[in-house]
N, C-alpha and C positions, 0 to 999 in steps of 0.2 A: 770376880768378887764384887758383890754389890755393897753400896754404901747404905747402911741402915739409917743414917741420920736424914736421908732424903725423904723417907716415908713418915718420919715423925715431925714434920714441920707444922707448927701451929700458928705462926704469925706470917704475914705477907712480906714484911720487911719495909713497908711504908709507914712513916710516922707523921702525925699531924702535930704542929706546934701546940704547946700548952695553952689553954683557954682560947683556941682558935674559933670554935663555933660560938662561944659566948660573946666574943668581940666582933664577930662577922657582920652583924647588922649595923653596929655603930661605924665600922670601917666603910661600909657601902654608903651610908647616909652622909658621912663626912666627905667622901669623894664626890658625891652629887652636889653638895653645897659648894665645894671648892670650884667645880666646873661652872656653876651658875654665877659665881662672883668673878672669876678670872676667865676671860675669853681667849687670851693669848698665852702662848707657852712661856714667854719671857726671853726666848732666844732670838738674838738679832745679829745681822751681819754688819760689821763695821763699815762706815762710809768709805768709798773708794777701794774696797777690798777686791772687787772684780774688774776694776778699771784697767789694770795692767795684766790681766789674765788673758793671754793670747794662745789659745790651743785650738788647732784646726780639727774639728770633729769630722768634717766631711772628707771622705777618701775619694780620690778620683778613680773612676772605674774604667777599665779598658773596653773600648768600643771596637767591635769587630764588624766591619762593613760586609754586607753580602755581595756587593758589587765591586770587589777588588779584582785586580788584573788576573790573578791566578784562577779565581772562580769563573770569570768570563771565558778564559781560554779553555778551561775544563768543560764547561757547558757547550761552548761552540764546537769543540772537537767531538763531543758525543753527537751533537746534531749533524755535523758533517759526516760522521761514520754512518749514521742512520740514513741520511740522504744517499750516500754512496752505495750502501747496502741495497736499497730499493731501486736505485737507478741502474744497477747491473742487471743483466738479464739472466740471473741464476735460476729464476723460476720458470723461464721459457725453455721447454725441452724440445721444441720443434727443430727439425734439421733443415738445412738449406738444400733445396733441390736444384736441378739444372734449369727448371722453369723460372726460378726466382732470380737467376743470375742475368744481369743486363749485358747485352753484347758490347756496349760501349765500355763498360767496366772491365770486361775481359780484354778488350783491345788496349785500353790504357795500361792494364797490368802487364800485358805482353810487351808493350812498347817501353814502359818505364822500368820494369823489373828484370827483364832478360837482356842478355847480350846477343849481338848478332852471331857471334861465334857459337853460342849454344843452339841457335836456331839452324845454323848451317849443318850442324851434325845430324839434325833430324831429317834433312832432305838431301837427296843426291842431285847431281847436276842434271840428270835426265828428267827428273821430276819437276824441275823449275822452269819449264819453257813458258813464255808469255802466252802463247797460243792456247795452251791447255787451260790457263786460268780464264781467259776471255770467253772461249767457246764452251766451257764446261758448265753444265747446269747440274745442280745437286738436288736429288729428290728428298722428300721428307723421310721416306723409309730408309734410304741409304744413310742419311744423317743420324737417324735413330739407331741403326745397327752399328755405325761407327762409335757413337757415344756408349752404347752397351759394351762394345768390345774394349773400349778404353776403361770403362768402369770395371769390367771383369779383369783387365790387366792389372789395375791398381788395387783391386780388392784381394788378390792372391797373395 
């Protein structure tokens, strides 16, 4: 249902005061004369009004330092992790061969890491005569075949 009164509106609803346009020129000229005569508004603050006025306008802001203990520990732990990551040989995929092993290192390992009782189980009494060790010379081919046999034994 439409309201028929909406289509029949002839006035805007705004009204101008009576004799507004006839007195407009006189009102503007009076305002200009008044401003040329009076330069101040006439409003004054009484003496001593702001003397006891103590309001702090400045708010203290919270300052967060970049170099606090927590941040320094965090950054140094990241740096240590990066150094540790690159110091490890995780990118080196080469394997150690028998040529790379130093004889002195093997001797030290056998002396420091093994017990005599473990070594005695490897040898029998007849194999340990002193004359056999003094007079025996080992060729390179025999040593190579022994190492290959040992490698084959442990690779199975």
